[in-house]
C-alpha positions as CSV (number, residue, x, y, z in Angstrom):
1,V,19.0,120.9,63.9
2,G,20.9,120.0,67.1
3,S,24.2,118.6,68.2
4,E,25.9,115.3,69.0
5,S,25.8,116.1,72.8
6,K,22.1,117.2,72.9
7,G,20.7,115.1,70.1
8,W,19.2,115.9,66.7
9,S,15.7,117.0,65.7
10,T,13.7,115.1,63.1
11,T,15.1,115.6,59.6
12,R,12.9,117.9,57.6
13,S,12.7,118.7,53.9
14,F,11.2,121.8,52.3
15,V,9.8,122.2,48.8
16,S,10.2,125.7,47.3
17,W,8.2,127.2,44.5
18,D,8.8,126.5,40.9
19,K,7.8,129.7,39.1
20,S,8.0,127.9,35.7
21,S,5.4,125.3,36.7
22,N,2.2,125.0,34.7
23,E,0.3,123.8,37.8
24,T,-0.7,125.4,41.0
25,I,-1.7,123.5,44.2
26,A,-2.7,125.2,47.4
27,F,-4.5,124.5,50.7
28,L,-6.6,127.4,51.9
29,F,-8.7,128.2,55.0
30,G,-9.3,130.8,57.7
31,D,-10.0,130.9,61.4
32,M,-8.2,127.8,62.5
33,G,-6.7,128.6,65.9
34,T,-4.9,126.0,67.9
35,A,-5.5,123.2,70.4
36,T,-3.7,122.4,73.6
37,P,-3.3,118.9,75.2
38,Y,-4.3,120.3,78.6
39,L,-7.1,122.5,80.2
40,T,-6.3,126.2,80.3
41,F,-8.0,129.4,81.3
42,S,-8.1,130.3,77.7
43,R,-10.5,128.4,75.3
44,T,-8.7,126.7,72.4
45,Q,-9.8,125.2,69.1
46,D,-9.7,121.3,69.1
47,E,-10.9,120.9,65.5
48,S,-7.6,122.5,64.3
49,I,-5.9,119.1,64.9
50,S,-8.1,117.5,62.3
51,T,-7.5,120.2,59.8
52,I,-3.8,119.8,60.0
53,K,-4.1,116.0,59.9
54,W,-6.0,115.9,56.6
55,I,-3.8,118.6,55.0
56,L,-0.7,116.6,56.1
57,R,-2.2,113.5,54.4
58,D,-2.6,115.5,51.2
59,L,0.9,116.9,51.3
60,E,2.4,113.4,51.8
61,A,0.4,112.2,48.8
62,L,1.8,115.1,46.7
63,G,5.4,114.2,47.5
64,D,7.8,116.8,46.1
65,K,5.2,118.8,44.1
66,P,5.3,122.5,45.0
67,T,2.4,123.8,47.0
68,F,1.6,126.2,49.9
69,I,-0.8,126.9,52.8
70,S,-3.0,130.0,52.9
71,H,-4.4,131.0,56.3
72,I,-6.6,134.1,55.8
73,G,-6.9,135.7,59.2
74,D,-7.7,134.7,62.8
75,I,-4.5,132.7,63.0
76,S,-3.9,131.4,66.5
77,Y,-6.6,133.2,68.6
78,A,-3.9,133.9,71.1
79,R,-5.4,137.4,71.9
80,G,-2.5,138.5,74.0
81,Y,-1.3,135.2,75.4
82,S,2.0,134.6,73.8
83,W,2.2,130.9,74.9
84,L,-0.8,130.2,72.6
85,W,1.3,131.5,69.7
86,D,3.9,128.8,70.6
87,E,1.2,126.1,70.8
88,F,0.0,127.2,67.4
89,F,3.4,126.9,65.8
90,N,3.9,123.5,67.4
91,L,0.5,122.5,65.8
92,I,1.4,123.6,62.3
93,E,5.1,122.5,62.3
94,P,4.4,119.3,60.4
95,V,3.1,121.3,57.4
96,A,4.9,124.6,57.8
97,S,8.2,122.8,57.8
98,K,7.4,121.3,54.4
99,V,5.8,124.1,52.4
100,P,5.3,127.9,52.6
101,Y,2.7,129.1,55.1
102,H,1.0,132.3,53.9
103,V,-1.2,134.5,56.1
104,C,-3.3,137.7,56.1
105,I,-4.4,139.7,59.1
106,G,-7.8,139.2,60.8
107,N,-9.7,140.9,63.6
108,H,-8.2,138.6,66.3
109,E,-4.7,139.6,65.4
110,Y,-5.3,143.3,65.3
111,D,-8.5,145.0,66.5
112,W,-8.2,147.2,69.6
113,P,-9.9,150.5,70.5
114,S,-6.7,152.5,69.9
115,Q,-6.2,151.2,66.4
116,P,-5.3,154.1,64.0
117,W,-8.0,153.6,61.4
118,K,-11.5,153.4,62.9
119,P,-13.9,155.6,61.0
120,D,-17.3,156.5,62.4
121,W,-19.2,153.9,60.4
122,A,-16.8,151.2,61.8
123,N,-17.6,151.8,65.5
124,S,-19.7,148.6,65.7
125,I,-17.1,146.6,63.8
126,Y,-13.6,147.1,65.1
127,G,-13.5,146.3,68.8
128,T,-11.2,144.5,71.3
129,D,-10.9,141.2,69.4
130,G,-7.1,141.4,69.2
131,G,-6.7,141.2,73.0
132,G,-4.3,144.1,72.9
133,E,-1.9,142.5,70.4
134,C,-2.4,145.3,67.9
135,G,-0.8,143.2,65.1
136,V,2.6,143.0,66.8
137,P,3.0,139.2,67.2
138,Y,1.5,138.7,63.8
139,S,3.9,141.2,62.2
140,L,7.0,139.8,63.9
141,R,6.3,136.1,63.6
142,F,5.6,136.1,59.9
143,N,7.4,137.5,56.9
144,M,5.2,137.9,53.9
145,P,6.1,139.3,50.4
146,G,6.0,143.0,49.8
147,N,6.6,145.9,52.2
148,S,3.1,146.9,53.3
149,S,2.8,148.4,56.8
150,E,0.7,150.8,58.8
151,P,1.7,152.6,62.0
152,T,0.2,151.2,65.2
153,G,-0.3,154.6,66.8
154,T,1.8,153.5,69.8
155,H,5.5,152.9,70.4
156,A,5.1,149.4,69.0
157,P,6.6,148.5,65.6
158,A,4.4,149.2,62.5
159,T,1.9,146.5,61.5
160,R,3.3,144.5,58.6
161,N,2.0,141.8,56.2
162,L,-1.1,143.7,55.3
163,Y,-1.4,143.4,51.6
164,Y,0.8,141.7,49.0
165,S,0.7,139.5,45.9
166,F,2.7,136.8,44.1
167,D,2.5,134.4,41.2
168,M,2.5,130.7,41.5
169,G,2.1,128.7,38.3
170,P,-0.9,130.0,36.4
171,V,-2.5,131.8,39.4
172,H,-1.9,135.3,40.6
173,F,-2.7,135.5,44.4
174,V,-3.6,138.8,46.1
175,Y,-3.9,139.3,49.8
176,M,-5.6,142.3,51.5
177,S,-6.4,143.6,54.9
178,T,-10.0,144.2,56.0
179,E,-8.9,145.7,59.3
180,T,-7.0,148.7,57.8
181,N,-8.1,151.3,55.3
182,F,-9.1,149.9,51.9
183,L,-11.2,152.7,50.7
184,Q,-10.4,154.7,47.5
185,G,-7.5,157.0,48.2
186,S,-5.8,154.7,50.7
187,S,-2.5,153.1,50.0
188,Q,-4.1,149.7,50.1
189,Y,-6.7,150.6,47.5
190,D,-3.9,152.0,45.3
191,F,-1.9,148.8,45.6
192,L,-4.9,146.6,44.8
193,K,-5.9,148.7,41.8
194,H,-2.3,148.8,40.4
195,D,-1.7,145.1,41.1
196,L,-5.0,143.9,39.5
197,E,-4.5,146.1,36.4
198,S,-0.9,144.8,36.0
199,V,-1.7,141.1,35.9
200,D,-0.4,139.3,32.8
201,R,-3.3,137.0,32.0
202,R,-1.3,135.1,29.4
203,K,1.1,134.1,32.2
204,T,-1.3,133.8,35.0
205,P,-4.8,133.4,33.6
206,F,-6.4,133.1,37.1
207,V,-6.6,135.8,39.8
208,V,-7.5,134.8,43.4
209,V,-8.1,137.6,46.0
210,Q,-8.1,136.7,49.7
211,G,-9.0,138.7,52.8
212,H,-10.5,138.1,56.2
213,R,-14.0,139.6,56.5
214,P,-16.3,138.6,53.7
215,M,-17.9,140.8,51.1
216,Y,-20.8,138.3,50.8
217,T,-22.2,135.9,53.4
218,T,-25.7,134.6,54.3
219,S,-24.8,134.3,58.0
220,F,-26.5,136.8,60.3
221,E,-23.4,139.0,60.8
222,S,-25.3,142.3,61.2
223,R,-22.4,143.9,63.1
224,D,-20.3,143.8,59.9
225,A,-23.0,145.1,57.6
226,P,-21.4,148.6,57.3
227,L,-18.0,147.1,56.3
228,R,-19.6,144.9,53.7
229,E,-21.3,147.9,52.2
230,K,-18.0,149.7,51.9
231,M,-16.4,146.7,50.3
232,L,-19.2,146.4,47.8
233,E,-18.9,150.1,47.0
234,H,-15.1,150.4,46.8
235,L,-13.7,146.9,46.0
236,E,-16.3,145.0,44.0
237,P,-16.1,147.3,41.0
238,L,-12.4,146.8,41.1
239,F,-12.8,143.0,41.2
240,V,-15.3,142.9,38.4
241,K,-13.5,145.3,36.1
242,N,-10.3,143.3,36.4
243,N,-11.9,139.9,36.0
244,V,-11.0,138.4,39.4
245,N,-11.9,134.7,39.2
246,L,-12.1,133.8,42.9
247,A,-12.6,135.8,46.1
248,L,-11.9,133.9,49.3
249,W,-12.9,135.1,52.8
250,G,-12.9,133.9,56.4
251,H,-14.3,135.4,59.6
252,V,-17.6,133.5,59.4
253,H,-16.9,130.0,60.7
254,R,-18.6,128.1,58.0
255,Y,-18.1,127.1,54.3
256,E,-20.3,128.9,51.8
257,R,-19.9,129.1,48.0
258,F,-21.8,131.7,45.9
259,C,-22.6,131.9,42.2
260,P,-20.5,134.4,40.2
261,L,-21.7,137.7,41.7
262,K,-22.1,141.4,41.0
263,N,-24.2,143.4,43.3
264,F,-26.0,140.4,44.8
265,T,-27.0,139.2,41.3
266,C,-25.9,135.9,39.8
267,G,-24.2,135.9,36.4
268,S,-24.8,133.1,33.9
269,M,-22.9,129.9,34.5
270,G,-22.0,126.7,32.7
271,P,-20.7,126.0,29.2
272,K,-24.2,126.6,27.7
273,G,-24.6,130.0,29.4
274,K,-25.6,132.8,27.0
275,D,-24.3,136.3,27.1
276,W,-22.2,135.4,30.2
277,E,-20.0,137.8,32.0
278,A,-16.8,136.8,33.8
279,L,-17.7,137.6,37.5
280,P,-15.9,136.7,40.7
281,V,-17.0,133.5,42.6
282,H,-17.1,134.4,46.3
283,V,-16.4,131.6,48.8
284,V,-16.3,131.8,52.6
285,I,-13.7,129.4,54.0
286,G,-13.6,130.3,57.8
287,M,-14.3,126.7,58.8
288,A,-10.9,125.4,59.8
289,G,-11.2,125.2,63.6
290,Q,-13.1,127.9,65.5
291,D,-16.6,126.8,66.4
292,W,-18.4,130.0,67.3
293,Q,-21.4,130.0,64.9
294,P,-23.7,132.8,64.0
295,T,-27.2,131.9,62.8
296,W,-28.1,132.1,59.1
297,E,-29.9,135.2,58.0
298,P,-33.7,134.9,58.9
299,R,-36.4,135.7,56.4
300,P,-36.8,139.4,55.9
301,D,-40.5,139.3,56.5
302,H,-40.1,137.1,59.7
303,P,-36.9,138.3,61.3
304,H,-37.5,136.6,64.6
305,D,-38.6,133.2,63.3
306,P,-36.1,130.3,63.3
307,V,-36.4,129.8,59.5
308,Y,-33.3,130.4,57.5
309,P,-33.9,130.1,53.7
310,Q,-30.9,129.7,51.5
311,P,-30.9,132.6,48.9
312,K,-30.5,131.7,45.3
313,R,-27.0,133.2,45.2
314,S,-25.8,130.8,47.9
315,L,-25.1,127.6,46.1
316,Y,-23.7,125.5,48.9
317,R,-23.3,126.2,52.6
318,T,-22.5,124.0,55.6
319,G,-21.4,124.1,59.2
320,E,-18.9,121.3,58.8
321,F,-15.2,121.9,59.6
322,G,-12.6,121.5,56.9
323,Y,-10.4,123.3,54.4
324,T,-10.3,124.0,50.6
325,R,-7.9,122.5,48.1
326,L,-7.1,124.5,44.9
327,I,-5.6,122.9,41.8
328,A,-5.1,125.0,38.6
329,T,-3.6,124.5,35.2
330,K,-3.6,127.2,32.5
331,E,-6.9,125.9,31.3
332,K,-8.9,125.3,34.5
333,L,-9.0,126.1,38.2
334,T,-10.7,123.7,40.6
335,L,-11.6,124.6,44.2
336,S,-12.8,121.7,46.5
337,F,-14.1,121.7,50.0
338,V,-12.8,118.8,52.1
339,G,-14.7,118.0,55.3
340,N,-12.8,117.2,58.5
341,H,-15.4,114.6,59.5
342,D,-14.3,112.2,56.7
343,G,-11.5,113.7,54.7
344,E,-13.7,113.6,51.5
345,V,-14.7,116.3,49.0
346,H,-18.2,117.7,49.7
347,D,-18.3,120.6,47.3
348,M,-16.4,121.7,44.2
349,V,-16.4,124.5,41.6
350,E,-14.5,124.6,38.4
351,I,-13.6,127.8,36.5
352,L,-12.2,128.1,33.0
353,A,-9.4,130.5,32.1
354,S,-12.1,132.5,30.2
355,G,-14.0,133.1,33.4
356,Q,-16.8,130.7,32.8
357,V,-18.0,128.5,35.7
358,L,-18.4,124.9,34.6
359,N,-20.4,123.5,37.4
360,G,-22.1,124.3,40.6
361,G,-24.5,126.6,38.7
362,D,-28.2,127.0,38.4
363,D,-28.7,123.6,36.9
364,N,-26.8,121.9,39.7
365,N,-24.1,120.4,37.4
366,G,-21.3,119.1,39.5
367,K,-23.1,119.8,42.8
368,V,-21.5,117.5,45.4
369,G,-23.9,118.1,48.3
370,A,-27.2,116.4,48.9
371,V,-29.2,119.6,49.0
372,H,-30.8,120.8,45.8
373,K,-31.9,124.4,45.0
374,V,-35.6,125.2,44.6
375,D,-36.3,128.9,44.1
376,D,-35.0,130.7,47.3
377,V,-35.2,127.7,49.6
378,T,-33.6,124.3,49.8
379,R,-35.0,120.8,50.1
380,Y,-33.6,117.4,50.1
381,S,-33.8,115.5,46.9
382,F,-36.6,112.9,46.4
383,S,-34.1,110.1,46.5
384,H,-33.1,111.0,50.0
385,Y,-36.8,110.9,51.2
386,V,-37.1,107.5,49.5
387,W,-33.9,106.3,51.2
388,G,-35.1,107.6,54.6
389,G,-38.5,105.9,54.2
390,S,-36.8,102.6,53.2
391,V,-34.7,102.8,56.4
392,L,-37.8,103.2,58.5
393,V,-39.6,100.3,56.8
394,L,-36.5,98.1,57.2
395,G,-36.2,99.0,60.8
396,G,-39.8,98.2,61.5
397,F,-39.5,94.8,59.8
398,V,-36.3,94.0,61.8
399,G,-38.1,94.9,65.0
400,Y,-41.0,92.7,64.1
401,V,-38.7,89.7,63.5
402,L,-36.7,90.2,66.7
403,G,-40.0,90.5,68.7
404,F,-41.3,87.3,67.1
405,V,-38.1,85.4,67.9
406,S,-38.1,86.6,71.5
407,H,-41.7,85.5,72.0
408,A,-41.0,82.1,70.5
409,R,-38.0,81.6,72.8
410,R,-40.2,82.3,75.9
411,Q,-42.8,79.9,74.6
412,I,-40.3,77.1,74.2
413,A,-38.8,77.7,77.6
414,T,-42.3,77.4,79.2
415,E,-42.9,74.1,77.3
416,R,-39.7,72.6,78.6
417,G,-41.0,72.8,82.2
418,W,-39.4,75.9,83.6
419,T,-41.2,77.1,86.8
420,S,-42.1,80.7,87.2
421,L,-40.7,82.3,90.4
422,K,-44.0,84.0,91.1
423,T,-46.8,81.5,91.8
424,E,-50.2,81.6,93.5
425,E,-48.5,80.3,96.7
426,R,-45.8,82.9,96.8
């Protein structure tokens, strides 16, 4: 892009989808935001730089293989400051100029007191998080598949890019809006029901649903509790009936992976599981940049004590920043969590086309983290205690040696005739 007189931009190349491919690759996250190289009156998200850096590394390693980015809500955190949207697009340009960049709407793109759908039970949920944008910049700066839209209730254009779906390789991806009506009888519910019931599992054996606010989380997000109850009532039966394999959510700025779930109950897992049922694996992936952190849920019998046990249904959770990487063939889908602090994989789950979960189950097969499950709490493995004790012993020994050497040097210096500055005469 450019001219001879004004100069030319960097040459970019773009890889489009190959619908006939037998492989799917995607990079998925939520709640990234943007960073600015200067101080402003609006707080920005510095960790977003690392997220883009590591994804760009992965894209360069893939070469010309088709892939795409999925950013599930809380996109730029501009909240009414249009120049922050510009900074966001500058940030993602290295990746968005190479592969498709898909989004769904979050509370920080939309929510405002005048929003059209705000039922009584949602008064504590939908507030002023959008900063008055009301979905307008989000709707006009992105162009997603489908034609979903809802009126804004003002003279502004209708809000677009709310719910849609597409196939890529052996995976059918579905996007939904947690900020607009998803209850039975709504246009969004009708879309989700028809879409999930129409999936050709011979062509796309895997179904991945994505939305912003999570159906399951062990973070202490009490304000969203009424919304989660409605999602469990209206959407979970739809997901279970239609064998959704993976449900990805943002909003909570952490990574957390659950067992295959139905009504807070884990299904059987692993190739040796008996009488297993294909249930969705829920994963919270809102860890791409924003660092506001809620506490974990306290113990029900001690709600004010700073003890946060990890329920059995939560197989892996962390406060580290990062993103997830999805790779699927017609036989198996693998979702990996990559940490920004080192660019390495720290958690992974594999799902067969049958719906069986191969690892990350009750027996800890394939568990990447250092934390092992014991009943409803977690503890570090014995090997980590041994390692920690060894470090302490080694440190004590090194300290002893250094002290001995130091004492010996002082003794030698005295024997060589050095005179102390402080004597009986001074």
